[in-house]
TORVO-251714 format. One record per residue (C-alpha): chain; x, y, z; residue number from 1; residue in one letter. Coordinates in nm, 2 decimals. Layout:
<sites>
['A',[X,Y,Z],NUM,'a']
...
</sites>
This chain:
<sites>
['A',[-3.99,1.29,-2.79],1,'x']
['A',[-3.91,1.64,-2.92],2,'x']
['A',[-3.60,1.84,-2.85],3,'x']
['A',[-3.62,2.21,-2.91],4,'x']
['A',[-3.28,2.38,-2.95],5,'x']
['A',[-3.21,2.75,-2.96],6,'x']
['A',[-3.04,2.81,-3.30],7,'x']
['A',[-2.81,3.07,-3.14],8,'x']
['A',[-2.67,2.80,-2.90],9,'x']
['A',[-2.60,2.54,-3.17],10,'x']
['A',[-2.29,2.59,-3.37],11,'x']
['A',[-2.35,2.61,-3.74],12,'x']
['A',[-2.72,2.71,-3.73],13,'x']
['A',[-2.66,3.08,-3.71],14,'x']
['A',[-2.42,3.06,-4.01],15,'x']
['A',[-2.56,2.84,-4.28],16,'x']
['A',[-2.24,2.86,-4.49],17,'x']
['A',[-2.04,2.71,-4.21],18,'x']
['A',[-1.95,2.34,-4.28],19,'x']
['A',[-1.93,2.08,-4.01],20,'x']
['A',[-1.58,1.94,-3.97],21,'x']
['A',[-1.52,1.59,-4.09],22,'x']
['A',[-1.31,1.36,-3.88],23,'x']
['A',[-1.17,1.03,-3.99],24,'x']
['A',[-1.05,0.76,-3.75],25,'x']
['A',[-0.81,0.47,-3.82],26,'x']
['A',[-0.94,0.19,-3.61],27,'x']
['A',[-0.63,-0.02,-3.69],28,'x']
['A',[-0.42,0.21,-3.47],29,'x']
['A',[-0.25,0.02,-3.18],30,'x']
['A',[-0.47,0.18,-2.91],31,'x']
['A',[-0.78,0.06,-3.10],32,'x']
['A',[-0.66,-0.30,-3.13],33,'x']
['A',[-0.54,-0.37,-2.78],34,'x']
['A',[-0.71,-0.40,-2.44],35,'x']
['A',[-0.78,-0.04,-2.33],36,'x']
['A',[-0.74,-0.14,-1.96],37,'x']
['A',[-0.36,-0.15,-2.00],38,'x']
['A',[-0.36,0.23,-2.07],39,'x']
['A',[-0.52,0.30,-1.74],40,'x']
['A',[-0.36,0.02,-1.52],41,'x']
['A',[-0.23,0.06,-1.17],42,'x']
['A',[0.06,-0.17,-1.25],43,'x']
['A',[0.38,-0.01,-1.38],44,'x']
['A',[0.46,-0.32,-1.60],45,'x']
['A',[0.13,-0.28,-1.79],46,'x']
['A',[0.18,0.09,-1.83],47,'x']
['A',[0.53,0.03,-1.97],48,'x']
['A',[0.37,-0.22,-2.22],49,'x']
['A',[0.12,0.05,-2.32],50,'x']
['A',[0.40,0.30,-2.37],51,'x']
['A',[0.58,0.04,-2.60],52,'x']
['A',[0.26,0.00,-2.80],53,'x']
['A',[0.24,0.38,-2.85],54,'x']
['A',[0.60,0.41,-2.98],55,'x']
['A',[0.54,0.33,-3.35],56,'x']
['A',[0.20,0.50,-3.37],57,'x']
['A',[0.18,0.77,-3.64],58,'x']
['A',[-0.05,0.98,-3.42],59,'x']
['A',[0.17,0.97,-3.11],60,'x']
['A',[0.26,1.35,-3.12],61,'x']
['A',[-0.10,1.46,-3.18],62,'x']
['A',[-0.22,1.22,-2.90],63,'x']
['A',[0.03,1.36,-2.66],64,'x']
['A',[-0.04,1.73,-2.73],65,'x']
['A',[-0.41,1.67,-2.70],66,'x']
['A',[-0.36,1.50,-2.36],67,'x']
['A',[-0.15,1.78,-2.24],68,'x']
['A',[-0.40,2.04,-2.35],69,'x']
['A',[-0.68,1.85,-2.18],70,'x']
['A',[-0.47,1.78,-1.87],71,'x']
['A',[-0.57,1.42,-1.88],72,'x']
['A',[-0.61,1.29,-1.52],73,'x']
['A',[-0.46,0.95,-1.58],74,'x']
['A',[-0.35,0.69,-1.83],75,'x']
['A',[-0.10,0.65,-2.11],76,'x']
['A',[-0.14,0.91,-2.39],77,'x']
['A',[0.11,0.96,-2.67],78,'x']
['A',[0.35,0.72,-2.51],79,'x']
['A',[0.37,0.90,-2.18],80,'x']
['A',[0.21,0.83,-1.84],81,'x']
['A',[-0.02,1.10,-1.70],82,'x']
['A',[-0.11,1.13,-1.34],83,'x']
['A',[-0.33,1.42,-1.22],84,'x']
['A',[-0.29,1.61,-1.55],85,'x']
['A',[0.09,1.60,-1.57],86,'x']
['A',[0.34,1.37,-1.74],87,'x']
['A',[0.52,1.15,-1.48],88,'x']
['A',[0.81,0.90,-1.52],89,'x']
['A',[0.62,0.62,-1.33],90,'x']
['A',[0.30,0.58,-1.15],91,'x']
['A',[0.29,0.51,-0.78],92,'x']
['A',[0.10,0.20,-0.68],93,'x']
['A',[-0.23,0.26,-0.50],94,'x']
['A',[-0.24,0.24,-0.12],95,'x']
['A',[0.00,0.34,0.14],96,'x']
['A',[0.37,0.29,0.07],97,'x']
['A',[0.55,0.03,0.28],98,'x']
['A',[0.73,0.16,0.59],99,'x']
['A',[1.03,-0.07,0.52],100,'x']
['A',[1.08,-0.11,0.14],101,'x']
['A',[1.34,-0.38,0.21],102,'x']
['A',[1.07,-0.60,0.35],103,'x']
['A',[0.91,-0.64,0.01],104,'x']
</sites>
């Protein structure tokens, strides 16, 4: 299979002196060594656990600023809970709320 690309649409082809950025990842970071499902859970207790895992991370600030700039739709990013692109204190459980909260 051949892929034909227009050099004007591919960054770096028009300028041969331009170097590709080099990214390094540390796969020993807390978010890479734990179950990723807790970062996107519907349960507040699991989201709090994910926030606690984020606290000592050296990339917490960069992670949070990236999530804010991307308006992440959900999940824990940089130790904060995102819902619909904004940081929230806690996430509401899925489904309709109870009519009588005391009945729980």
